[in-house]
Every structure is written in structure tokens, then in C-alpha cells.
C-alpha positions in Angstrom: 4.5 -9.9 5.3 4.6 -6.2 6.3 3.6 -3.5 3.9 6.1 -1.3 2.2 5.8 2.2 3.8 6.0 5.1 1.5 5.8 3.1 -1.7 4.8 5.7 -4.4 1.8 4.8 -6.6 3.1 3.1 -9.8 6.2 1.7 -8.0 6.9 -2.0 -7.5 6.4 -1.7 -3.8 3.0 -0.1 -4.3 1.9 -3.1 -6.4 3.3 -5.5 -3.9 1.2 -3.9 -1.1 -1.9 -4.4 -3.2 -1.0 -8.0 -3.9 -0.4 -8.7 -0.2 -3.8 -7.3 0.8 -5.6 -9.2 -2.0 -3.9 -12.4 -0.9 -5.0 -11.8 2.6 -8.6 -11.8 1.5 -9.5 -8.1 1.0 -11.4 -6.8 -2.1 -9.3 -5.1 -4.8 -10.8 -1.7 -4.1 -10.1 -2.0 -0.4 -6.5 -3.2 -1.1 -5.8 -0.2 -3.3 -7.2 2.2 -0.6 -4.9 0.6 2.0 -1.9 0.9 -0.3 -2.6 4.6 -0.8 -3.0 5.0 2.9 0.4 3.5 3.5 2.0 5.8 0.9 0.4 8.8 2.5 1.4 7.8 6.0 5.1 7.9 5.2 4.6 11.3 3.5 3.0 12.7 6.6 5.7 11.4 8.9 8.4 13.0 6.7 7.3 16.6 7.3 
């Protein structure tokens, strides 16, 4: 399942991104970092 791009921290999509990464075998801290990275990537593209 692809990650939700631009999901703001605290949103449902952000939590889903974390859950997808944990399910794929990543550690919780790494999954959170990836979710923040995805949220930031969308923000950079927007400018």
C-alpha cells in the first residue's frame, strides 16, 4: 500500500503511514521518521 503524501502529523493519514511501515517490519521510531519525511516531501513540492 502506498503511503499518503502530505498527511499532516496528527491526521488519520499520518497514523496510517506509521501503521503501514510497522506492518512492513520497520521499528516504530523509523516508521515515524518515514511518516514525517512523507509529510515534509509534499510540503516542499507545494512551494
